[in-house]
Biotite code that builds the C-alpha atoms (Angstrom):
import biotite.structure as struc

atoms = struc.array([
    struc.Atom([179.415, -44.085, -34.644], chain_id="A", res_id=1, res_name="MET", atom_name="CA", element="C"),
    struc.Atom([182.208, -46.563, -35.286], chain_id="A", res_id=2, res_name="LYS", atom_name="CA", element="C"),
    struc.Atom([184.047, -44.093, -37.548], chain_id="A", res_id=3, res_name="GLU", atom_name="CA", element="C"),
    struc.Atom([183.984, -41.527, -34.722], chain_id="A", res_id=4, res_name="TYR", atom_name="CA", element="C"),
    struc.Atom([185.261, -44.099, -32.248], chain_id="A", res_id=5, res_name="LEU", atom_name="CA", element="C"),
    struc.Atom([188.029, -45.019, -34.697], chain_id="A", res_id=6, res_name="ASN", atom_name="CA", element="C"),
    struc.Atom([188.961, -41.346, -34.946], chain_id="A", res_id=7, res_name="GLY", atom_name="CA", element="C"),
    struc.Atom([188.996, -41.143, -31.166], chain_id="A", res_id=8, res_name="HIS", atom_name="CA", element="C"),
    struc.Atom([191.279, -44.173, -30.997], chain_id="A", res_id=9, res_name="ALA", atom_name="CA", element="C"),
    struc.Atom([193.731, -42.494, -33.374], chain_id="A", res_id=10, res_name="ILE", atom_name="CA", element="C"),
    struc.Atom([193.649, -39.195, -31.458], chain_id="A", res_id=11, res_name="ALA", atom_name="CA", element="C"),
    struc.Atom([193.836, -40.884, -28.028], chain_id="A", res_id=12, res_name="HIS", atom_name="CA", element="C"),
    struc.Atom([195.638, -44.199, -28.522], chain_id="A", res_id=13, res_name="PRO", atom_name="CA", element="C"),
    struc.Atom([195.960, -44.894, -24.796], chain_id="A", res_id=14, res_name="THR", atom_name="CA", element="C"),
    struc.Atom([192.198, -44.606, -24.188], chain_id="A", res_id=15, res_name="GLU", atom_name="CA", element="C"),
    struc.Atom([190.207, -47.698, -25.056], chain_id="A", res_id=16, res_name="VAL", atom_name="CA", element="C"),
    struc.Atom([186.489, -48.322, -24.617], chain_id="A", res_id=17, res_name="PHE", atom_name="CA", element="C"),
    struc.Atom([185.575, -51.883, -23.714], chain_id="A", res_id=18, res_name="ASP", atom_name="CA", element="C"),
    struc.Atom([183.010, -53.738, -25.874], chain_id="A", res_id=19, res_name="PRO", atom_name="CA", element="C"),
    struc.Atom([180.155, -52.995, -23.470], chain_id="A", res_id=20, res_name="ASP", atom_name="CA", element="C"),
    struc.Atom([180.971, -49.273, -23.505], chain_id="A", res_id=21, res_name="ALA", atom_name="CA", element="C"),
    struc.Atom([181.116, -49.302, -27.312], chain_id="A", res_id=22, res_name="VAL", atom_name="CA", element="C"),
    struc.Atom([177.651, -50.877, -27.373], chain_id="A", res_id=23, res_name="ARG", atom_name="CA", element="C"),
    struc.Atom([176.312, -48.209, -25.008], chain_id="A", res_id=24, res_name="ILE", atom_name="CA", element="C"),
    struc.Atom([177.876, -45.352, -26.993], chain_id="A", res_id=25, res_name="LEU", atom_name="CA", element="C"),
    struc.Atom([176.653, -46.750, -30.296], chain_id="A", res_id=26, res_name="THR", atom_name="CA", element="C"),
    struc.Atom([173.124, -47.222, -28.980], chain_id="A", res_id=27, res_name="THR", atom_name="CA", element="C"),
    struc.Atom([173.052, -43.706, -27.523], chain_id="A", res_id=28, res_name="ALA", atom_name="CA", element="C"),
    struc.Atom([174.282, -42.257, -30.825], chain_id="A", res_id=29, res_name="PHE", atom_name="CA", element="C"),
    struc.Atom([171.841, -44.263, -32.947], chain_id="A", res_id=30, res_name="ASP", atom_name="CA", element="C"),
    struc.Atom([168.914, -43.287, -30.723], chain_id="A", res_id=31, res_name="GLU", atom_name="CA", element="C"),
    struc.Atom([169.927, -39.615, -30.695], chain_id="A", res_id=32, res_name="ALA", atom_name="CA", element="C"),
    struc.Atom([170.263, -39.586, -34.489], chain_id="A", res_id=33, res_name="TRP", atom_name="CA", element="C"),
    struc.Atom([166.887, -41.306, -34.915], chain_id="A", res_id=34, res_name="GLU", atom_name="CA", element="C"),
    struc.Atom([165.181, -38.833, -32.586], chain_id="A", res_id=35, res_name="ARG", atom_name="CA", element="C"),
    struc.Atom([166.765, -35.911, -34.385], chain_id="A", res_id=36, res_name="LEU", atom_name="CA", element="C"),
    struc.Atom([165.573, -37.196, -37.747], chain_id="A", res_id=37, res_name="GLN", atom_name="CA", element="C"),
    struc.Atom([162.074, -37.852, -36.370], chain_id="A", res_id=38, res_name="ASN", atom_name="CA", element="C"),
    struc.Atom([161.920, -34.348, -34.882], chain_id="A", res_id=39, res_name="SER", atom_name="CA", element="C"),
    struc.Atom([161.314, -32.815, -38.290], chain_id="A", res_id=40, res_name="GLY", atom_name="CA", element="C"),
    struc.Atom([164.678, -31.066, -38.566], chain_id="A", res_id=41, res_name="VAL", atom_name="CA", element="C"),
    struc.Atom([165.783, -30.841, -42.185], chain_id="A", res_id=42, res_name="ARG", atom_name="CA", element="C"),
    struc.Atom([169.313, -30.503, -43.463], chain_id="A", res_id=43, res_name="PHE", atom_name="CA", element="C"),
    struc.Atom([169.956, -28.547, -46.648], chain_id="A", res_id=44, res_name="ASP", atom_name="CA", element="C"),
    struc.Atom([173.063, -30.553, -47.476], chain_id="A", res_id=45, res_name="SER", atom_name="CA", element="C"),
    struc.Atom([174.986, -33.689, -46.655], chain_id="A", res_id=46, res_name="ASP", atom_name="CA", element="C"),
    struc.Atom([177.533, -31.405, -44.996], chain_id="A", res_id=47, res_name="HIS", atom_name="CA", element="C"),
    struc.Atom([174.937, -30.123, -42.523], chain_id="A", res_id=48, res_name="GLN", atom_name="CA", element="C"),
    struc.Atom([173.813, -33.664, -41.798], chain_id="A", res_id=49, res_name="SER", atom_name="CA", element="C"),
    struc.Atom([177.413, -34.715, -41.190], chain_id="A", res_id=50, res_name="GLU", atom_name="CA", element="C"),
    struc.Atom([177.953, -31.721, -38.878], chain_id="A", res_id=51, res_name="GLN", atom_name="CA", element="C"),
    struc.Atom([174.935, -32.776, -36.834], chain_id="A", res_id=52, res_name="ALA", atom_name="CA", element="C"),
    struc.Atom([176.215, -36.349, -36.589], chain_id="A", res_id=53, res_name="ARG", atom_name="CA", element="C"),
    struc.Atom([179.648, -35.025, -35.567], chain_id="A", res_id=54, res_name="ASN", atom_name="CA", element="C"),
    struc.Atom([178.099, -32.906, -32.819], chain_id="A", res_id=55, res_name="THR", atom_name="CA", element="C"),
    struc.Atom([176.206, -35.894, -31.415], chain_id="A", res_id=56, res_name="LEU", atom_name="CA", element="C"),
    struc.Atom([179.187, -38.248, -31.601], chain_id="A", res_id=57, res_name="ALA", atom_name="CA", element="C"),
    struc.Atom([181.702, -35.817, -30.124], chain_id="A", res_id=58, res_name="LYS", atom_name="CA", element="C"),
    struc.Atom([179.452, -35.105, -27.171], chain_id="A", res_id=59, res_name="TYR", atom_name="CA", element="C"),
    struc.Atom([178.813, -38.783, -26.487], chain_id="A", res_id=60, res_name="ILE", atom_name="CA", element="C"),
    struc.Atom([182.499, -39.695, -26.720], chain_id="A", res_id=61, res_name="ILE", atom_name="CA", element="C"),
    struc.Atom([183.569, -36.784, -24.517], chain_id="A", res_id=62, res_name="GLU", atom_name="CA", element="C"),
    struc.Atom([181.054, -37.713, -21.838], chain_id="A", res_id=63, res_name="GLN", atom_name="CA", element="C"),
    struc.Atom([182.130, -41.359, -22.035], chain_id="A", res_id=64, res_name="ALA", atom_name="CA", element="C"),
    struc.Atom([185.743, -40.261, -21.547], chain_id="A", res_id=65, res_name="ARG", atom_name="CA", element="C"),
    struc.Atom([184.537, -38.677, -18.302], chain_id="A", res_id=66, res_name="ARG", atom_name="CA", element="C"),
    struc.Atom([182.939, -41.966, -17.241], chain_id="A", res_id=67, res_name="GLY", atom_name="CA", element="C"),
    struc.Atom([179.301, -41.572, -18.275], chain_id="A", res_id=68, res_name="GLU", atom_name="CA", element="C"),
    struc.Atom([177.727, -44.881, -19.313], chain_id="A", res_id=69, res_name="ARG", atom_name="CA", element="C"),
    struc.Atom([173.994, -44.178, -19.059], chain_id="A", res_id=70, res_name="ASP", atom_name="CA", element="C"),
    struc.Atom([172.530, -44.445, -22.577], chain_id="A", res_id=71, res_name="GLU", atom_name="CA", element="C"),
    struc.Atom([169.633, -42.092, -21.817], chain_id="A", res_id=72, res_name="ARG", atom_name="CA", element="C"),
    struc.Atom([171.842, -39.354, -20.388], chain_id="A", res_id=73, res_name="ARG", atom_name="CA", element="C"),
    struc.Atom([174.289, -39.707, -23.282], chain_id="A", res_id=74, res_name="LEU", atom_name="CA", element="C"),
    struc.Atom([171.474, -39.562, -25.836], chain_id="A", res_id=75, res_name="ARG", atom_name="CA", element="C"),
    struc.Atom([169.619, -36.658, -24.248], chain_id="A", res_id=76, res_name="ASP", atom_name="CA", element="C"),
    struc.Atom([172.800, -34.718, -23.574], chain_id="A", res_id=77, res_name="GLY", atom_name="CA", element="C"),
    struc.Atom([173.876, -35.126, -27.194], chain_id="A", res_id=78, res_name="ALA", atom_name="CA", element="C"),
    struc.Atom([170.519, -33.791, -28.382], chain_id="A", res_id=79, res_name="LEU", atom_name="CA", element="C"),
    struc.Atom([170.828, -30.811, -26.046], chain_id="A", res_id=80, res_name="LEU", atom_name="CA", element="C"),
    struc.Atom([174.351, -30.188, -27.319], chain_id="A", res_id=81, res_name="GLN", atom_name="CA", element="C"),
    struc.Atom([173.048, -30.212, -30.897], chain_id="A", res_id=82, res_name="PHE", atom_name="CA", element="C"),
    struc.Atom([170.324, -27.732, -29.935], chain_id="A", res_id=83, res_name="THR", atom_name="CA", element="C"),
    struc.Atom([172.786, -25.407, -28.216], chain_id="A", res_id=84, res_name="TRP", atom_name="CA", element="C"),
    struc.Atom([175.229, -25.566, -31.114], chain_id="A", res_id=85, res_name="SER", atom_name="CA", element="C"),
    struc.Atom([172.410, -24.856, -33.559], chain_id="A", res_id=86, res_name="ASN", atom_name="CA", element="C"),
    struc.Atom([171.335, -21.818, -31.541], chain_id="A", res_id=87, res_name="LEU", atom_name="CA", element="C"),
    struc.Atom([174.876, -20.452, -31.833], chain_id="A", res_id=88, res_name="LYS", atom_name="CA", element="C"),
    struc.Atom([175.261, -21.367, -35.516], chain_id="A", res_id=89, res_name="ASN", atom_name="CA", element="C"),
    struc.Atom([171.859, -21.939, -37.129], chain_id="A", res_id=90, res_name="PRO", atom_name="CA", element="C"),
    struc.Atom([171.639, -24.534, -39.886], chain_id="A", res_id=91, res_name="LEU", atom_name="CA", element="C"),
    struc.Atom([169.612, -22.201, -42.085], chain_id="A", res_id=92, res_name="HIS", atom_name="CA", element="C"),
    struc.Atom([171.379, -18.879, -42.511], chain_id="A", res_id=93, res_name="LYS", atom_name="CA", element="C"),
])
């Protein structure tokens, strides 16, 4: 998650997350990624795995930019976003 936050900092240099927010975002991301892996989803390539991680991270950061700080809502919303994006562009074509 830290690499995504670093990318966010470069793209939006005036927006800074405080240490507590970074902890919340990182925990939400780690939990979402763990749940996704435990769900049985399989990625055919490292690229697909990275796309999934990007989807989770982007959602969490965007929601945090809007003020969301609830780890559960961030985690669950990121998983829903992954599901919706996968319905539009399935991993296995």
